[in-house]
PLY file of the C-alpha trace (Angstrom):
ply
format ascii 1.0
element vertex 97
property float x
property float y
property float z
element edge 96
property int vertex1
property int vertex2
end_header
0.00 0.00 0.00
1.50 3.30 -1.07
2.20 6.11 1.42
-0.87 8.37 1.68
-3.35 5.70 0.54
-6.69 5.37 2.36
-9.18 2.55 1.70
-12.66 3.49 2.89
-14.71 1.31 5.21
-16.20 -1.78 3.58
-17.13 -5.35 4.48
-17.29 -8.79 2.92
-20.60 -10.41 2.01
-20.49 -13.20 4.62
-18.67 -14.38 7.73
-17.24 -17.55 6.19
-13.81 -16.13 5.30
-11.04 -15.11 7.70
-8.26 -12.79 6.59
-4.68 -13.35 7.70
-2.10 -10.58 7.23
1.61 -11.10 7.82
3.46 -7.80 8.25
6.53 -7.65 5.99
7.75 -4.04 5.63
6.68 -0.39 5.87
4.33 -1.06 8.77
5.06 1.99 10.92
2.04 4.32 10.87
-0.22 1.91 8.95
-3.67 1.35 10.50
-6.26 -1.39 10.20
-9.64 -0.58 11.72
-12.05 -3.52 12.17
-15.47 -2.94 13.78
-14.23 0.35 15.22
-11.10 -1.22 16.80
-7.85 0.31 15.58
-4.73 -1.84 15.24
-1.60 -2.03 13.18
0.89 -4.52 11.83
4.15 -5.65 13.39
6.94 -7.10 11.30
6.83 -10.89 11.38
3.52 -10.95 13.31
0.17 -12.18 12.05
-3.23 -10.44 12.28
-6.34 -12.56 11.72
-9.76 -10.98 11.36
-13.23 -11.57 9.99
-13.76 -9.56 6.80
-17.55 -9.49 7.27
-17.10 -6.71 9.84
-16.79 -3.14 8.59
-13.09 -2.50 8.10
-10.75 0.04 6.57
-7.02 0.41 6.16
-4.83 3.43 5.67
-1.22 4.34 5.15
-1.71 8.06 5.83
1.05 8.17 8.49
3.34 5.58 6.88
7.03 6.32 6.44
7.37 3.74 3.64
5.01 1.80 1.39
3.35 -0.99 3.40
3.97 -4.58 2.35
2.01 -7.50 3.79
1.32 -11.07 2.78
-2.41 -11.75 2.79
-4.02 -15.18 3.00
-7.74 -15.83 3.15
-9.18 -19.08 4.44
-12.50 -20.63 5.27
-13.71 -20.09 8.82
-13.01 -23.30 10.79
-16.61 -23.47 12.03
-17.91 -23.73 8.46
-18.46 -27.31 7.29
-18.52 -28.61 3.68
-22.26 -29.27 3.94
-22.77 -25.51 4.47
-21.63 -24.97 0.85
-23.13 -27.91 -1.02
-25.92 -26.96 -3.37
-24.85 -23.32 -3.68
-23.84 -22.29 -7.20
-21.90 -19.37 -5.72
-19.37 -21.59 -3.93
-18.55 -24.11 -6.69
-18.14 -26.71 -3.96
-16.84 -30.09 -5.06
-16.19 -33.18 -2.97
-12.51 -34.04 -2.58
-11.82 -37.30 -4.44
-10.83 -40.17 -2.17
-7.79 -42.12 -3.36
0 1
1 2
2 3
3 4
4 5
5 6
6 7
7 8
8 9
9 10
10 11
11 12
12 13
13 14
14 15
15 16
16 17
17 18
18 19
19 20
20 21
21 22
22 23
23 24
24 25
25 26
26 27
27 28
28 29
29 30
30 31
31 32
32 33
33 34
34 35
35 36
36 37
37 38
38 39
39 40
40 41
41 42
42 43
43 44
44 45
45 46
46 47
47 48
48 49
49 50
50 51
51 52
52 53
53 54
54 55
55 56
56 57
57 58
58 59
59 60
60 61
61 62
62 63
63 64
64 65
65 66
66 67
67 68
68 69
69 70
70 71
71 72
72 73
73 74
74 75
75 76
76 77
77 78
78 79
79 80
80 81
81 82
82 83
83 84
84 85
85 86
86 87
87 88
88 89
89 90
90 91
91 92
92 93
93 94
94 95
95 96
């Protein structure tokens, strides 16, 4: 994220995805606000949060461009049967060998 960038508040469509951010570089001054709670990244540390909550991110006070690694994964409380039959998920059974 470039110095001076501000992403307005938004949210994901459902609570089935968790976001994982690993702070890499340029983290000083960067802010993540999730459901009104302000936090930031620390180099080598992981932040995990539910993208269905209103959230925003900014690099308004950054000293360098912010670099993170982002991974998204299915919420562990969601089971395969929760997705079967939904055309939006493209769920397929895992073949058994």
